PLY file of the C-alpha trace (Angstrom):
ply
format ascii 1.0
element vertex 253
property float x
property float y
property float z
element edge 252
property int vertex1
property int vertex2
end_header
-21.23 -22.10 -5.27
-19.15 -22.86 -8.09
-18.81 -26.66 -7.54
-22.53 -26.83 -7.19
-24.79 -27.84 -9.66
-28.55 -26.82 -7.56
-28.12 -24.05 -4.70
-31.91 -23.10 -3.02
-32.06 -20.44 -0.59
-34.93 -19.76 1.38
-37.38 -21.47 -0.74
-40.86 -21.24 -0.03
-44.52 -22.24 -1.51
-47.57 -22.95 -0.91
-50.98 -24.12 -2.34
-54.28 -21.43 -0.88
-53.24 -22.35 3.22
-51.62 -25.08 2.85
-47.60 -24.33 3.43
-45.41 -27.17 1.01
-42.28 -25.74 1.92
-41.27 -23.04 4.03
-37.82 -22.15 3.68
-35.83 -24.92 2.15
-31.99 -24.10 1.68
-30.34 -26.80 0.06
-26.69 -27.27 -2.50
-25.51 -30.64 -4.62
-22.08 -31.06 -5.55
-21.00 -31.30 -9.44
-21.22 -34.91 -10.01
-22.72 -36.34 -6.67
-25.48 -38.61 -5.69
-27.68 -36.19 -3.89
-30.56 -38.22 -2.61
-34.17 -36.04 -1.15
-35.81 -37.99 1.73
-39.41 -37.40 3.17
-42.93 -38.66 3.56
-45.62 -38.58 1.90
-46.49 -35.48 1.04
-43.40 -33.66 2.68
-42.49 -31.61 -0.61
-40.33 -33.74 -2.26
-41.86 -33.81 -5.85
-42.65 -29.60 -5.21
-39.12 -28.96 -5.00
-38.29 -31.40 -7.90
-40.77 -29.40 -10.06
-39.95 -25.90 -9.17
-36.18 -27.02 -10.19
-36.79 -28.27 -13.03
-39.03 -24.72 -13.81
-42.57 -26.92 -13.83
-43.87 -24.99 -11.42
-43.04 -21.46 -9.85
-42.18 -20.22 -5.80
-43.43 -18.36 -4.51
-40.02 -16.79 -2.90
-36.42 -18.16 -2.09
-33.56 -17.96 -4.97
-33.11 -21.74 -6.75
-29.98 -21.70 -9.20
-29.72 -24.07 -11.49
-26.19 -25.44 -13.24
-25.66 -21.96 -13.16
-29.25 -20.74 -13.96
-31.99 -18.80 -11.82
-34.86 -20.69 -12.42
-37.00 -18.12 -12.16
-35.38 -15.82 -14.98
-34.12 -18.14 -17.14
-36.13 -20.77 -17.12
-35.17 -22.25 -20.92
-31.24 -22.48 -20.20
-32.10 -24.84 -17.22
-34.54 -26.71 -19.69
-31.40 -26.97 -22.13
-29.17 -28.55 -19.07
-30.84 -30.60 -17.07
-33.45 -34.42 -17.92
-36.34 -35.35 -15.87
-37.01 -39.08 -15.12
-40.86 -38.71 -13.29
-42.77 -41.13 -10.82
-43.88 -42.67 -13.59
-42.30 -44.08 -16.85
-42.97 -41.37 -19.20
-42.54 -43.39 -22.33
-45.07 -44.26 -26.00
-46.18 -47.90 -26.00
-47.83 -47.47 -29.67
-43.90 -47.16 -30.30
-40.90 -49.58 -30.16
-37.96 -48.14 -27.95
-36.19 -47.35 -30.89
-39.01 -44.98 -31.21
-38.98 -43.56 -28.55
-35.09 -42.42 -28.80
-34.72 -41.67 -32.26
-38.40 -39.16 -31.06
-36.65 -37.66 -27.90
-32.85 -37.59 -30.42
-34.85 -35.47 -32.70
-36.97 -33.30 -30.80
-33.53 -31.96 -29.23
-31.82 -31.26 -32.35
-29.45 -33.64 -31.77
-27.80 -34.69 -34.82
-27.61 -38.71 -36.04
-30.74 -39.86 -33.60
-30.61 -43.69 -34.58
-26.60 -43.56 -33.44
-27.62 -41.95 -30.51
-30.57 -44.45 -30.12
-28.90 -47.61 -30.68
-25.78 -46.61 -28.65
-28.63 -45.65 -25.91
-30.36 -48.87 -26.22
-26.62 -50.93 -26.59
-25.63 -49.31 -22.68
-29.47 -49.83 -21.48
-29.22 -54.05 -22.60
-32.24 -52.98 -24.77
-30.91 -54.32 -27.95
-32.84 -57.20 -27.99
-35.79 -55.42 -27.59
-34.83 -52.69 -29.96
-37.71 -53.20 -32.12
-40.32 -54.02 -30.10
-43.41 -52.34 -28.75
-43.20 -50.44 -24.85
-45.96 -51.80 -24.48
-44.42 -55.66 -24.29
-41.59 -54.33 -21.88
-41.09 -55.20 -17.96
-41.71 -52.59 -15.83
-38.51 -52.28 -14.98
-37.25 -52.17 -18.66
-39.48 -49.56 -19.22
-37.53 -47.40 -16.16
-34.19 -48.36 -18.18
-35.67 -47.06 -21.40
-37.05 -43.77 -19.78
-33.78 -43.44 -17.88
-32.45 -43.79 -21.20
-34.50 -40.96 -22.82
-33.75 -38.79 -20.38
-29.71 -39.16 -20.85
-30.13 -38.15 -25.12
-28.02 -34.87 -25.19
-25.85 -36.13 -22.37
-27.33 -33.40 -19.53
-25.31 -32.30 -17.04
-28.55 -32.55 -13.90
-31.16 -35.53 -14.44
-33.87 -35.61 -11.74
-34.89 -38.80 -11.13
-38.31 -38.69 -9.14
-38.85 -41.67 -6.83
-37.24 -43.77 -10.19
-38.03 -47.40 -8.70
-41.63 -46.98 -6.94
-43.56 -49.66 -7.95
-40.50 -52.06 -9.53
-39.31 -55.48 -8.43
-36.13 -55.87 -6.53
-34.15 -57.16 -9.80
-35.40 -53.70 -11.56
-34.21 -51.39 -8.48
-30.99 -52.76 -8.46
-29.87 -52.35 -12.25
-31.79 -48.79 -11.69
-29.05 -47.90 -8.71
-26.44 -49.61 -11.62
-27.02 -47.29 -14.06
-27.35 -44.05 -11.36
-23.74 -45.60 -9.98
-23.09 -45.21 -13.77
-24.31 -41.47 -14.64
-22.81 -40.25 -11.72
-19.15 -42.30 -11.82
-19.32 -40.41 -15.88
-19.69 -37.28 -14.19
-23.38 -36.13 -14.31
-24.79 -34.75 -11.40
-28.17 -36.77 -9.81
-30.84 -35.80 -7.91
-32.68 -38.17 -7.00
-36.14 -38.49 -4.25
-36.66 -41.73 -2.79
-39.06 -42.65 -0.09
-36.77 -46.48 -0.05
-33.85 -45.48 2.77
-31.95 -48.77 1.45
-31.82 -46.94 -1.47
-30.92 -43.30 -0.45
-28.30 -45.79 1.42
-26.84 -47.71 -1.29
-26.22 -44.84 -3.60
-26.10 -41.01 -2.25
-23.18 -39.32 -1.32
-25.47 -36.83 0.57
-28.71 -36.70 2.06
-30.86 -34.34 2.68
-34.44 -35.05 5.06
-37.57 -33.07 4.25
-39.86 -32.71 6.66
-42.28 -30.70 7.31
-41.69 -28.51 4.36
-38.12 -27.94 5.39
-34.48 -29.70 5.44
-34.22 -30.56 9.45
-30.91 -32.22 8.35
-27.87 -32.57 5.40
-24.58 -35.01 5.34
-23.17 -37.63 4.91
-24.19 -40.80 5.39
-21.49 -40.95 8.29
-22.62 -37.81 9.39
-26.43 -38.89 10.17
-24.93 -42.14 12.14
-23.13 -40.05 13.86
-26.68 -38.12 15.03
-27.91 -41.76 15.95
-26.93 -42.77 19.72
-23.91 -44.80 19.75
-24.89 -48.52 19.88
-25.22 -50.82 23.05
-22.63 -52.84 22.72
-23.47 -56.47 24.02
-21.69 -59.28 21.46
-21.56 -57.11 18.61
-21.78 -53.27 17.89
-25.00 -52.58 15.81
-24.43 -49.82 13.70
-27.84 -47.92 12.82
-29.26 -48.23 9.24
-30.72 -45.32 7.65
-34.17 -46.60 8.09
-33.55 -46.23 11.76
-31.53 -43.10 11.73
-34.10 -41.16 9.25
-37.16 -42.55 12.43
-34.88 -40.95 14.84
-35.35 -37.94 13.64
-38.07 -37.31 12.13
-40.16 -38.55 15.93
-37.70 -36.48 18.50
-39.02 -33.17 15.76
-42.45 -34.64 16.22
-41.89 -34.73 19.66
-40.96 -31.12 19.72
0 1
1 2
2 3
3 4
4 5
5 6
6 7
7 8
8 9
9 10
10 11
11 12
12 13
13 14
14 15
15 16
16 17
17 18
18 19
19 20
20 21
21 22
22 23
23 24
24 25
25 26
26 27
27 28
28 29
29 30
30 31
31 32
32 33
33 34
34 35
35 36
36 37
37 38
38 39
39 40
40 41
41 42
42 43
43 44
44 45
45 46
46 47
47 48
48 49
49 50
50 51
51 52
52 53
53 54
54 55
55 56
56 57
57 58
58 59
59 60
60 61
61 62
62 63
63 64
64 65
65 66
66 67
67 68
68 69
69 70
70 71
71 72
72 73
73 74
74 75
75 76
76 77
77 78
78 79
79 80
80 81
81 82
82 83
83 84
84 85
85 86
86 87
87 88
88 89
89 90
90 91
91 92
92 93
93 94
94 95
95 96
96 97
97 98
98 99
99 100
100 101
101 102
102 103
103 104
104 105
105 106
106 107
107 108
108 109
109 110
110 111
111 112
112 113
113 114
114 115
115 116
116 117
117 118
118 119
119 120
120 121
121 122
122 123
123 124
124 125
125 126
126 127
127 128
128 129
129 130
130 131
131 132
132 133
133 134
134 135
135 136
136 137
137 138
138 139
139 140
140 141
141 142
142 143
143 144
144 145
145 146
146 147
147 148
148 149
149 150
150 151
151 152
152 153
153 154
154 155
155 156
156 157
157 158
158 159
159 160
160 161
161 162
162 163
163 164
164 165
165 166
166 167
167 168
168 169
169 170
170 171
171 172
172 173
173 174
174 175
175 176
176 177
177 178
178 179
179 180
180 181
181 182
182 183
183 184
184 185
185 186
186 187
187 188
188 189
189 190
190 191
191 192
192 193
193 194
194 195
195 196
196 197
197 198
198 199
199 200
200 201
201 202
202 203
203 204
204 205
205 206
206 207
207 208
208 209
209 210
210 211
211 212
212 213
213 214
214 215
215 216
216 217
217 218
218 219
219 220
220 221
221 222
222 223
223 224
224 225
225 226
226 227
227 228
228 229
229 230
230 231
231 232
232 233
233 234
234 235
235 236
236 237
237 238
238 239
239 240
240 241
241 242
242 243
243 244
244 245
245 246
246 247
247 248
248 249
249 250
250 251
251 252
């Protein structure tokens, strides 16, 4: 428990007669990249909203950075950052102005210095004084993640961070995520792109029909897949093949 940034036990959430989460259990180690996979409607965003205090669970326990999300939401909010599916940037402002604004809202000392450092780190210094409305999708996402890092949060939630980005921009985001984890930040990532989880995650969980049906490292998940057929060269299963095999098996049951 002490080595976990997130500990979730028996999480339930329903909307009237629609049961979205039905007893979710998961744990995320500090300083790791954790990927939550699932089809549309599986409940990924609902889990993120509960863990970031934007939504209350019906039952179950969720501890984030040592704080209970239900009883100590303010403490949770102060220790995390969230980047949603769509870049939450102000297009009227410049990149620099967006970062300075967030730094001031977080009561950070020397907001302009913090903004400058992040602009350099995320390769946006040349576009710093342009309006964000002129930025490409990849630049907006980089700025969005940079804004999430104002204040050096211990834990960052990335809810489908590369949705809609071109391949080059996706690779840029991947590099940023790896850097975050390399510097000790815990990253909770939701994605529909299986290659993204395969490239980034230390541990992967698959959410299906409101439940975590399997969780482990990529190597552990590969062992759940039938042995490769040896003809000329042994073919290792991709994460996509593992995901579809597990989901189809559950549907058949």
